[in-house]
C-alpha positions in Angstrom: -9.3 -55.9 -249.3 -6.8 -53.9 -246.9 -6.8 -54.1 -243.2 -4.5 -52.4 -240.6 -2.8 -54.1 -237.5 -2.2 -51.4 -235.0 0.2 -52.4 -232.3 -0.9 -51.2 -228.8 0.0 -53.7 -226.3 2.8 -52.0 -224.8 3.0 -50.6 -221.2 5.0 -47.6 -222.0 6.9 -47.4 -218.8 9.0 -44.4 -219.8 5.7 -42.3 -219.7 5.5 -42.9 -216.2 1.8 -43.0 -216.0 -1.4 -45.0 -215.1 -2.6 -44.6 -218.2 -1.7 -46.7 -221.2 0.9 -44.9 -223.3 -1.3 -45.0 -226.5 -4.2 -43.3 -224.7 -2.2 -40.1 -224.1 -3.4 -37.1 -226.1 -2.2 -34.8 -228.4 -4.4 -32.1 -229.9 -7.1 -33.4 -227.9 -7.1 -37.1 -229.0 -5.5 -40.4 -228.0 -2.0 -41.0 -229.7 -3.7 -44.3 -231.3 -6.5 -42.4 -232.5 -4.7 -40.2 -234.8 -2.6 -43.3 -236.2 -6.2 -45.1 -236.9 -7.3 -41.9 -238.8 -4.4 -41.8 -240.8 -4.8 -45.5 -241.6 -8.8 -44.8 -242.7 -7.3 -42.0 -245.2 -5.5 -44.5 -247.0 -8.4 -46.6 -247.6 -8.1 -49.4 -244.7 -11.5 -51.3 -244.5 -10.8 -53.2 -241.4 -8.8 -52.6 -238.4 -7.5 -54.7 -235.7 -5.9 -53.1 -232.3 -3.5 -55.6 -230.6 -3.9 -54.6 -227.0 -2.2 -55.9 -223.7 -1.6 -53.4 -220.9 -4.8 -52.1 -219.5 -6.4 -53.5 -222.7 -9.8 -52.8 -221.4 -9.0 -49.3 -221.2 -8.1 -49.1 -224.8 -11.1 -50.9 -226.1 -13.5 -48.3 -224.1 -11.8 -45.5 -225.3 -11.7 -46.6 -229.1 -15.0 -48.3 -229.4 -16.6 -51.1 -231.4 -15.6 -49.5 -234.6 -12.3 -51.9 -234.3 -11.7 -55.6 -233.6 -9.3 -56.4 -230.7 -6.7 -59.0 -230.3 -5.3 -59.7 -226.9 -1.3 -60.1 -226.5 -1.5 -61.4 -222.9 2.3 -61.9 -222.9 4.5 -59.2 -224.7 7.0 -61.4 -226.5 7.8 -58.9 -229.4 6.1 -57.3 -232.5 6.1 -60.4 -234.3 4.2 -62.3 -231.8 1.6 -59.2 -231.5 0.9 -59.6 -235.2 0.5 -63.2 -234.7 -2.5 -62.6 -232.2 -4.2 -60.6 -234.8 -4.4 -63.3 -237.6 -7.5 -65.0 -236.5 -9.7 -61.8 -236.6 -8.8 -61.2 -240.3 -11.4 -61.1 -242.7 -10.8 -64.0 -245.3 -10.9 -61.3 -248.1 -7.8 -59.4 -246.7 -5.1 -59.5 -249.2 -2.9 -56.5 -247.9 -2.0 -55.7 -244.4 -0.7 -52.4 -243.3 1.0 -52.8 -239.6 1.4 -49.6 -237.7 2.5 -48.6 -234.2 0.0 -47.3 -232.0 2.4 -44.5 -230.6 3.5 -42.5 -233.8 0.5 -39.8 -233.9 2.6 -37.6 -236.5 2.1 -40.2 -239.4 -0.1 -38.9 -242.2 -2.8 -40.5 -244.2 -1.1 -39.0 -247.3 2.2 -40.7 -246.4 0.4 -44.0 -245.9 -1.3 -43.7 -249.4 2.0 -43.4 -250.6 3.3 -46.4 -249.0 0.4 -48.5 -250.0 0.6 -47.3 -253.7 4.3 -48.1 -254.0 3.7 -51.5 -252.5 0.9 -52.2 -255.0 2.9 -50.7 -258.0 6.3 -52.7 -257.3 4.1 -56.0 -256.5 6.2 -56.6 -253.5 5.5 -59.0 -250.7 6.6 -56.5 -248.2 7.1 -52.8 -248.2 8.7 -50.9 -245.4 8.4 -47.4 -244.6 11.8 -46.0 -244.0 13.4 -42.7 -243.0 16.9 -41.3 -243.5 18.2 -39.8 -240.4 21.3 -37.9 -239.5 21.4 -39.7 -236.2 19.7 -43.1 -236.5 20.4 -44.4 -233.1 18.0 -46.8 -231.2 16.4 -47.4 -234.6 16.8 -50.7 -236.8 18.6 -50.4 -239.6 17.5 -50.9 -243.4 20.3 -53.2 -244.7 20.4 -53.3 -248.6 22.5 -55.4 -251.0 24.8 -54.1 -253.9 21.7 -53.8 -256.1 20.0 -51.4 -253.4 17.5 -54.0 -252.7 16.3 -54.6 -249.2 18.3 -57.3 -247.6 17.3 -57.2 -244.0 16.2 -55.0 -241.1 18.7 -55.3 -238.1 17.9 -53.9 -234.7 20.3 -51.5 -233.2 21.2 -54.2 -230.4 21.9 -56.9 -232.8 23.7 -54.8 -235.5 27.4 -55.0 -236.4 29.3 -52.0 -236.3 29.0 -51.2 -240.2 25.4 -51.8 -239.9 25.1 -49.4 -237.2 26.7 -46.6 -239.6 23.6 -46.9 -242.0 21.3 -43.8 -242.0 18.2 -45.5 -243.5 16.0 -46.6 -240.6 12.9 -48.7 -239.9 9.8 -46.8 -238.7 7.8 -49.6 -237.7 5.3 -49.3 -240.6 4.7 -51.8 -243.2 2.7 -53.0 -246.0 2.6 -57.0 -246.4 1.1 -59.4 -248.5 -1.2 -61.4 -246.3 0.1 -64.8 -247.1 3.6 -63.8 -247.4 3.5 -62.1 -243.7 1.9 -65.4 -242.1 3.8 -67.9 -243.5 7.1 -65.9 -242.6 6.0 -65.5 -239.1 5.8 -69.1 -238.8 9.7 -69.4 -239.4 11.1 -66.5 -237.0 12.4 -67.6 -233.5 12.9 -65.5 -230.3 16.9 -66.0 -230.8 18.0 -62.6 -230.1 19.4 -60.5 -227.2 15.8 -59.5 -226.3 14.5 -63.2 -226.3 11.3 -61.7 -228.6 9.8 -62.3 -231.8 10.8 -59.6 -234.0 8.4 -58.7 -237.1 11.7 -57.4 -238.5 12.9 -60.9 -239.1 9.9 -61.5 -241.5 11.9 -59.4 -243.9 15.0 -61.8 -243.7 12.8 -64.8 -244.2 10.9 -63.2 -247.3 14.4 -62.5 -248.7 15.7 -65.8 -248.4 12.6 -67.4 -250.2 13.6 -64.8 -253.2 10.6 -62.5 -252.1 10.6 -59.0 -253.2 11.0 -56.6 -250.4 10.9 -52.8 -251.0 11.3 -49.8 -248.8 10.3 -46.1 -249.4 11.5 -43.3 -247.3 9.1 -41.0 -245.8 9.4 -37.3 -247.0 9.4 -35.7 -243.5 11.3 -37.9 -240.9 9.5 -36.3 -238.0 6.3 -38.3 -238.9 7.6 -41.6 -237.6 8.2 -40.2 -234.3 7.3 -42.5 -231.7 6.1 -41.0 -228.4 7.7 -42.7 -225.3 8.3 -39.9 -223.1 6.3 -36.7 -221.8 9.1 -34.9 -223.7 8.1 -36.7 -226.9 4.4 -35.9 -226.2 5.0 -32.1 -225.8 7.1 -32.5 -229.2 4.3 -34.0 -230.8 1.9 -31.4 -229.5 4.1 -28.7 -231.0 4.1 -30.5 -234.5 0.3 -31.0 -234.3 0.0 -27.0 -233.3 1.8 -26.0 -236.4 -0.1 -28.3 -238.6 -3.4 -27.3 -237.3 -2.8 -23.6 -237.4 -1.2 -23.7 -241.0 -4.2 -25.7 -242.2 -6.7 -22.8 -241.2 -4.6 -19.9 -242.1 -4.6 -21.7 -245.7 -8.2 -21.7 -245.2 -8.8 -17.9 -244.6 -8.5 -17.8 -240.9 -6.4 -15.2 -239.4 -3.9 -16.3 -236.6 -2.2 -13.3 -235.3 0.6 -15.5 -233.5 0.4 -19.2 -234.3 3.2 -20.1 -231.7 1.0 -19.0 -228.8 -2.4 -20.2 -230.3 -3.9 -23.7 -229.5 -6.3 -25.5 -231.9 -7.2 -29.1 -231.7 -7.7 -31.2 -234.5 -11.5 -31.4 -233.9 -12.3 -27.6 -234.3 -13.7 -26.2 -237.2 -13.4 -22.4 -238.1 -15.1 -20.0 -240.7 -13.4 -17.8 -243.1 -12.3 -14.3 -242.2 -12.2 -15.2 -238.7 -9.3 -13.8 -236.4 -7.7 -15.5 -233.7 -5.8 -13.4 -231.2 -3.0 -14.6 -229.1 -3.0 -16.7 -226.2 -6.5 -18.7 -227.3 -7.4 -22.1 -226.9 -10.0 -23.7 -229.0 -10.7 -27.4 -228.2 -13.1 -30.1 -228.5 -16.2 -29.8 -230.5 -15.8 -26.1 -231.0 -17.4 -24.6 -234.3 -16.8 -20.9 -235.0 -18.5 -19.1 -237.6 -17.3 -16.5 -240.3 -16.0 -12.9 -239.5 -15.7 -13.5 -235.8 -12.8 -12.3 -233.7 -11.7 -14.6 -230.9 -9.3 -13.5 -228.1 -7.1 -12.6 -226.7 -6.6 -15.0 -223.9 -9.8 -16.8 -224.8 -10.7 -20.7 -224.1 -13.5 -22.2 -226.2 -14.2 -25.8 -225.2 -17.2 -27.6 -227.0 -18.7 -24.2 -227.9 -20.4 -23.2 -231.0 -20.3 -19.6 -232.3 -22.2 -18.0 -234.9 -21.1 -15.4 -237.6 -19.7 -11.9 -236.8 -19.4 -12.6 -233.0 -16.4 -11.0 -230.8 -15.2 -13.2 -227.6 -12.7 -11.3 -225.8 -10.8 -13.0 -222.4 -13.6 -15.3 -221.8 -13.8 -19.1 -221.0 -16.6 -20.8 -222.5 -17.5 -24.8 -222.1 -20.2 -26.3 -223.6 -22.1 -23.4 -224.6 -24.0 -22.2 -227.6 -23.4 -18.4 -228.9 -25.3 -16.9 -231.6 -24.0 -14.4 -234.4 -23.3 -10.8 -233.9 -22.9 -11.1 -230.3 -20.2 -9.3 -228.0 -19.0 -11.4 -225.2 -16.2 -10.5 -222.5 -13.7 -9.3 -221.3 -13.7 -11.8 -218.5 -16.8 -13.7 -218.8 -17.4 -17.2 -218.0 -20.0 -19.3 -220.0 -20.4 -22.5 -218.3 -22.2 -25.7 -219.6 -26.0 -25.2 -221.0 -25.4 -21.6 -221.9 -27.1 -20.5 -225.0 -27.1 -17.0 -226.3 -29.4 -16.1 -229.2 -28.1 -13.4 -231.8 -27.0 -10.1 -230.9 -26.5 -10.8 -227.3 -23.8 -8.6 -225.2 -22.4 -10.3 -222.2 -19.9 -8.2 -220.7 -16.9 -8.0 -218.0 -17.3 -10.5 -215.2 -20.4 -12.2 -215.8 -21.1 -15.9 -215.1 -23.7 -17.7 -216.8 -24.8 -21.2 -216.2 -27.5 -23.3 -218.1 -29.3 -20.3 -219.2 -31.0 -19.1 -222.4 -30.8 -15.5 -223.4 -32.8 -14.2 -226.3 -31.9 -11.8 -229.0 -30.8 -8.2 -228.3 -30.6 -9.0 -224.7 -27.4 -7.6 -222.5 -25.9 -8.5 -219.3 -23.1 -5.9 -219.3 -21.3 -6.4 -216.1 -20.7 -8.0 -212.6 -23.5 -10.7 -212.5 -24.2 -14.4 -212.1 -27.3 -15.8 -214.0 -27.8 -19.5 -213.4 -30.7 -21.6 -214.4 -32.5 -18.8 -216.1 -34.5 -18.3 -219.3 -34.2 -14.7 -220.6 -36.2 -13.2 -223.3 -35.7 -10.7 -226.1 -34.5 -7.0 -225.2 -33.9 -7.5 -221.6 -31.4 -5.4 -219.9 -29.8 -7.0 -216.6 -28.2 -4.5 -214.5 -24.9 -4.7 -212.8 -24.5 -7.0 -209.8 -27.6 -8.8 -210.6 -27.5 -12.4 -209.1 -30.1 -15.4 -209.5 -30.4 -17.0 -206.4 -31.0 -20.5 -208.0 -29.8 -22.9 -205.2 -31.7 -23.2 -201.9 -29.2 -25.7 -200.7 -30.9 -28.8 -201.9 -32.4 -27.8 -205.3 -31.7 -25.8 -208.2 -34.7 -23.5 -209.1 -35.7 -21.4 -212.5 -35.8 -17.9 -212.9 -37.7 -16.3 -216.0 -37.1 -12.9 -217.3 -39.7 -12.1 -220.1 -39.3 -9.9 -223.3 -38.4 -6.3 -222.3 -37.7 -6.5 -218.6 -35.2 -4.2 -217.1 -33.5 -5.3 -214.3 -31.8 -2.6 -211.8 -28.3 -2.9 -210.9 -27.7 -4.9 -207.6 -30.7 -7.0 -207.6 -31.4 -10.4 -206.2 -33.7 -12.7 -207.8 -34.6 -15.5 -205.6 -35.9 -18.4 -207.7 -38.5 -19.7 -208.4 -39.8 -16.4 -209.8 -41.1 -15.3 -212.8 -40.5 -11.4 -213.9 -43.2 -10.4 -216.8 -43.0 -8.6 -219.9 -41.7 -5.1 -219.7 -41.3 -5.3 -215.8 -38.7 -2.5 -214.4 -37.1 -3.8 -211.3 -35.8 -1.0 -208.9 -31.9 -0.9 -208.3 -31.0 -3.1 -205.1 -34.1 -5.2 -204.9 -34.5 -8.4 -203.7 -37.2 -10.1 -205.6 -39.2 -13.0 -203.9 -42.1 -13.2 -205.7 -43.6 -13.0 -209.3 -43.9 -9.6 -210.6 -46.6 -9.1 -213.4 -46.0 -7.5 -216.9 -45.5 -3.8 -217.2 -45.1 -3.5 -213.5 -42.6 -1.7 -211.2 -41.2 -3.7 -208.4 -39.2 -2.5 -205.7 -38.2 -4.5 -202.7 -35.7 -2.6 -200.3 -35.6 -1.2 -196.8 -36.9 2.3 -196.7 -33.9 4.6 -196.3 -33.2 6.2 -193.0 -30.9 9.3 -192.4 -29.5 9.9 -189.0 -28.6 13.5 -188.6 -25.4 14.4 -187.0 -24.1 10.9 -186.8 -20.4 11.9 -187.3 -20.4 14.3 -184.4 -22.1 12.0 -182.0 -19.8 9.1 -182.8 -17.0 11.3 -182.0 -18.3 12.0 -178.7 
């Protein structure tokens, strides 16, 4: 059985934030979420998160899928791992130790680490990286036979050790028994006064146990996030990864450098994403769509063959073959059936719009049910709020709403009704009727001359 221990107890003071470092987000998900996802890809069956600073916040965010070990006082990485031991299932034989602030680490890399660890039958295997500038990292010290001899933290390293380019990523595979036996032997006798997990490697070597190291192919994967600058850099890496993934799946992204798509988003084949568009959260876009430019879809479901131009949509459902925008705003609760047109400067909230209906321009529609083949003229608004309560407006099939109409809810407009332009409708209108509610026009002759006098 394989388990992971994710170290997430640190405060992350360099982030200068009220939020625990591991809960800052890249690609829409917390740093630690990405780490745990990578671990699940490699086949981890049990995960323990070591928490400390703002532990409750981390537990609430990550949920009951994980076990939590509390490190009340942060006394180093070795001490953190010790706190996890009582939570491990007795069947666990292999332990993967991960840092909660390394979101770029991929499941494929972790799988290679595990396979190498199993093939070599090592007691410990370190994920390393070879860097041109290894500053601030612990160094992998090897003997004349290229076997791992020790990991030396930079603050404790001799000049010749600091010249080593191979560094420790902070990610390991351990044999369970070897790990916890060695942890009993380490001490905090170092410049930091902490229990270093890296000292376990020296203990294992001293006991003639096999220690291996395998270098990651792309060193960017082992990058930790310690500042807002690092956070932005990680975001850029995810942006590139996600966009390339979808382009390889048959999605056209016209300018990937200015297109932001979160990890959780799904997009169908032959859809085109135009520049300056953002797709976030639980957004699902079908096939053969055109999204953008300058469009934001958050938690929005989109059918096939739909065009959405310069629009903001949040928590909405959009059918197939719809035309949306430009400058439309779809607020939570919006549901559009197939073949719907929503034009420029239209705002819709908590409304269902039936097939083949259209709201072409300059309208606010809230708390409304619209049937099929309805035309809502320019400047129409639903007056849904009386200062205390929200009320429903119903437009039944075939209704034609003239321009500049106020629909004062609650009100029902029957089938095939025509509302005269400029009307303020305060009462229900029966099917097939014409409703006009406006003042009679009055022309005052010679008004201009009289005004001059």
